[in-house]
C-alpha positions as CSV (number, residue, x, y, z in Angstrom):
1,M,0.0,0.0,0.0
2,S,1.6,3.2,-1.1
3,A,2.1,6.2,1.2
4,A,1.0,8.5,-1.6
5,K,-2.4,6.8,-1.8
6,L,-2.9,7.0,1.9
7,D,-1.8,10.7,1.9
8,R,-4.4,11.2,-0.9
9,L,-7.1,9.7,1.4
10,D,-6.1,12.1,4.2
11,G,-6.4,15.0,1.7
12,I,-9.8,13.9,0.5
13,I,-11.1,13.7,4.1
14,R,-9.6,17.0,5.1
15,G,-11.2,18.6,2.0
16,R,-14.7,17.2,2.8
17,I,-14.4,18.5,6.4
18,E,-13.4,22.0,5.0
19,E,-16.4,21.9,2.6
20,G,-18.7,21.2,5.5
21,V,-19.8,17.7,4.3
22,Y,-19.1,16.4,7.8
23,S,-17.5,17.7,10.9
24,G,-15.1,14.9,11.7
25,C,-13.9,11.5,10.7
26,V,-12.0,8.6,12.2
27,F,-10.7,5.8,10.0
28,V,-8.4,2.8,10.0
29,V,-6.8,1.2,7.0
30,A,-5.6,-2.4,7.4
31,R,-3.9,-4.8,5.0
32,D,-3.3,-8.4,5.8
33,G,-4.4,-7.9,9.4
34,E,-1.9,-5.0,10.0
35,V,-3.0,-1.4,10.6
36,V,-1.2,0.7,8.0
37,R,-2.9,4.0,8.8
38,Q,-5.1,5.3,11.6
39,R,-6.3,8.9,11.7
40,A,-8.8,11.2,13.3
41,F,-9.8,14.5,11.6
42,G,-12.1,17.4,12.5
43,H,-14.4,17.8,15.4
44,L,-17.2,15.9,17.0
45,D,-19.5,19.0,16.9
46,R,-19.9,21.2,13.9
47,R,-20.6,24.2,16.1
48,S,-17.6,23.9,18.4
49,E,-13.9,23.2,17.9
50,A,-13.7,22.4,21.6
51,R,-14.2,18.6,21.0
52,P,-11.7,17.4,18.3
53,T,-12.0,13.8,17.2
54,Q,-9.7,11.2,18.7
55,I,-8.8,7.7,17.4
56,D,-11.1,6.4,20.1
57,S,-14.0,8.9,19.6
58,L,-17.5,7.4,19.8
59,F,-20.1,8.4,17.3
60,D,-23.9,8.2,17.5
61,V,-25.8,5.4,15.9
62,M,-26.6,7.5,12.8
63,S,-23.0,7.4,11.9
64,V,-23.0,3.6,11.8
65,T,-25.3,3.6,8.8
66,K,-22.8,5.6,6.8
67,S,-20.0,3.2,7.7
68,V,-21.9,0.1,6.9
69,A,-23.2,1.4,3.6
70,T,-19.8,2.6,2.5
71,A,-18.0,-0.6,3.5
72,S,-20.6,-2.8,1.8
73,S,-20.5,-0.7,-1.4
74,T,-16.7,-0.7,-1.4
75,M,-16.6,-4.5,-1.0
76,K,-19.0,-4.9,-3.8
77,L,-16.9,-2.7,-6.1
78,V,-13.8,-4.7,-5.2
79,E,-15.6,-7.9,-5.8
80,E,-16.6,-6.7,-9.3
81,G,-13.0,-5.6,-10.0
82,T,-14.0,-1.9,-10.5
83,L,-12.1,-0.7,-7.4
């Protein structure tokens, strides 16, 4: 896994936060059972910078839907060979 691609992912997430798409994000990328990148960006509350996200930040249940839908869609695209 290239550092350049992982850096690109960081940039995409930072850009979406700056655009106001979401206030914060925490992600982990693993390959062959090894964590290759783990990051936290933004804040837990759009209205306040007092609560920055942390690697162990907890999100409300609504955020789980986004993760499940994104992971499922990504796995399907990988299965089809389009990603």
